[in-house]
N, C-alpha and C positions, 0 to 999 in steps of 0.2 A: 504493500499499500504506499502511495506517495504521502509522506508525512506532512508535506506542505499543504495538503488539502484540508487538514484539520487543525484547528486550534483548540486545545483541550483545557478544561478547568476542573479543579478539585476543590470542594468546599469542606474544610476541616483538615488541619495539619497534624492530627494525632497519629497514633500508631498506624492505622489503616490508611488515612489520607496521605501521610508523607510517603508511605510505601507505594501507593498507587501513582503519585506524582513521580516518584523515583523511576518506576518501571517504564512509564511513558516517556520521560525525558531521556532515559537510557536508550530508548528505541528510536530517538530522533524527533520526537514531538515537542513543540513549544507548549508549556504547561503553566497556566496561571493557578497559583496555590493561595487560597483565601483562608484567613482565620479572623476571629473577632478581636484578638488582642495581640500585641507585639510579643509578649513573652511566649505565648503558645506557638506563634509563627516562628520565632527564633529557635524554639526547641525542636520543632519539626524540621526546619532547614538543617540544623546541626545533626539531626539523626540521618537525614539523607546523605550529608557529606561523610559522616562516619561509615555508613553502609557502603557508599561508593568506594571509599578508601579500603574498606575491608575486602570488597570484591576485587579491587586492583591488586591487593596484597596476595590474594589467593589465585591470581592469574585468570580470573573470570572476565575481566575487562582490561584494556590497555591503560596503564596509569596515565599516559599522555592524554587520554580522552576524558578523564575525570573533570577537568575544568570546563570543557565544552558541554558536557552533560549537565553539570551544575548550573551553567549559565543559561540553559534552556528553561530553567524554572523562573517564573515571574511571581515573586511573593507579593501579596497585597492585603491590606486591611479594608479595602473598598470593594464591596461586591460589584459595583458598577464596572470595575475593571474586567469582569468576565463577560461583558456584553457581546463581544465579538466571537466568543467560543462557539464551536459547532457541536460540542458535546461537553456537558458538565456532569461529573460524578460527585454526588453528595455522600460524604463520609462522616456525618455528624453522629452524635450519640443515638443509641437504639431506643428512641422514644417517638411515637407516632406524631404527637403534636409539634415537636421540634422539626421533624422532617417535613411535615405539611407546611409549616411556615416558610421553610427554606424553599420548598418547591413553589409556593405561591410567589415569593419574591423573584425567583429565577424565571418563572413562567412569564412574569411581567417584563423582565429585563431582556431576555434572549430573543434572537430572531425567530420567527415562526417555524422555520425548518430545523432549528437546533434540537438536539436530543437531550432529554433529562434522564440521567441514570442515577440509581441509588445503590450504595454498597450494603444496604440492609441485609441482615442475616436471617430475618424472620418476618418482617412486616409486609403486609399485602401491597403488591405493586399495583394491583387494580384499584385499591382504595387511594393510593397516592396519585395515580393517574386521573382519577375521577375529580380531583380538586384542581385540575389544570385545564387550560384551553387547548392542549395538545395531547390528549390521552393516547393517541396512536404513536407518539414519539416519546413515551415513558417506558423504561425498562429497568430490570435489576441487573447489576453487575456485582455479584458477591465474590470478592477476592478473599483469599485466605492468608492468615498471618503465620510467618512473616512474608509479606507480599513479594519482596524481591526474590524469594526462594521458592515459594509454593507455586506450582504451575497452573493449578485449577482456577478457572473463573466459572462460577455457576451463573449462567445467563438466564434470567427469569422473565418470561413473557407474561405480562398482564393480559386480562381478557381483551383489552383494546389495542395491544401492541401490534403494530403492522409488521408485515414480512420485511419491508425495506428497512425498518428500524432494527429489527433483529439481525439482518444480514450485515448492516453497517457495524453494529457492535461486535458481531462475530469476527469480522475482518480486522477491526481495531484490536481486539483481544489477541488475535494471531500475530498481528504486527508488533504487539508488545511482548511477544514471546510466550504467551499464555496458551492454555488449552481450554477453549470454551466448551461447556457442556450445557445443552438446552434443557430447561426445566419449565414446567407450567406453574402458574401462581397458586400456591396453597401455603397455609401457615407453616413456617419453618423450612419450606421448599423440600429438598431431599436431605441435604447435609445435616441441618440441625433438627429436622424431624426425627432422624435416626440417632444422631449423636447425643442430643440433650437429654432424652429419656434414659439413655445409658448412663450418663453422668449423674442424673437425678436418682436413679436406682442405686448407683454406687454410694451416694450420700445416705440413702435410706439404710443401706447395709451397715454403714458406720454408725448411724444414729441408733439403730436397733442392736448394736453390739455384736453383729455377726463377725466382723473383723475390724482391725485397725485400718486407717487410711493407707498405711505402708503396705499392709498385707493385701488389700484390695488392688493396689497399683502393681505389686509384684506378681500377682496372679495374672493380670492382663499383660504384663510385659513378658513373663516367662511362658505362660500358657496360650496366649493369643497373639504373640509376636507384635504387640503394640509398641511403638517406639517410646511411649510414655503412658503411665496408667491414667485412668479417667479423672482421678482427683488431682494429680499433677497437672493434667491438661486443663481442668477447671480453674485451678489457680493461675495458670498461664493466660487463659481467656479473660478471667475476671469473674468472680462469683456474682457480682451484680449484673453482669451481662448474661450469665447463665440464668439467673432468676428472671430477668426481663424476658428472655426468650421462652422460658417455661410458661410464663404468664400469657404470652402471645399464643403459644400452642394450646393452652387450656381454654382460652377464650375463643380462638379461631376454630378449633376442632371440636370443642364442646364435649370432650371425653375426660372423665375423672382420672384416667391413667396418666394424664399430663399434669396432675396436681403437683406443685413444687414441694419438695421435701421441707418439713418444718425446720430442720437443722439448717438448710440452705438459707431460709428466710432469716433465722436468728443470727447467722454469721454475717449476712449482709447488713442487718440492723446494727450489729456490733462494729461495723466498719472493717470486718475481716474479709477483704475483697480478693486476697491472693497476692501475687507477686507485686502488684502496683501499690499495695498498702503495707507490704512487709509481712503480712500474716494471712493465711487462709487455712488450708488443711496442713500446710507446712509453714515454717517461718523462714524469712529471707533476710539477708543482710541489708542494712540501710544503704541507700544509694548515696554516694559521695558527691 
């Protein structure tokens, strides 16, 4: 794909947003990266530079290319700077009301032919699309963490998503070096509809005293060849994110089997969110 045909935007410079901006810039695209405050934007840019340097050190990219890749990022605190983008990926927190507000603002800002994508891991694409004037040009692009490393992009079609929109996003994903897999809109899509109940059930096992967190994880690593156990993974994802997704599944699918484990709720209430807070099912050293 000719990268000059598209000017891309990313809303949110957190873990997922800076990773998405990274992979598109690495693939030759100009990328506008928006955040609401300078501290968050600087943190996201620093992470991109750190990850590019790491890739160069490992021989995955030419060290001489790092400055040019980094220069393709256009950091901004002004949403209006995204007005010329042909596709914008929203990578904000996993809350429907926040995503709806962002989509409302982008819908009013972007050209009519521009595509609105969301990196949501569970929220309805159809519902987000219904609040815009371009429902046929709304789609899900669910990247996986860490974005520069993980090849999968779950491409989710809302009820209204056009074939042309899907094909454009599929080709953009391929141009970014990713492997797009088509999924239809349903709560949790495929990845989290299967993964989150597994994590939730593992938490039930700990709460009920069936086994310790360490034992549960060891069983999955040694017996199921998982690279990390479900509770280590939950800490990595963020227990608050896991809880949000379980609640989306419970509401969206209406089945009590998706009820969040009470222990998960209590841990989130306590602020034990996993790696990012320093404590979850395991404890983590404080970040310097």
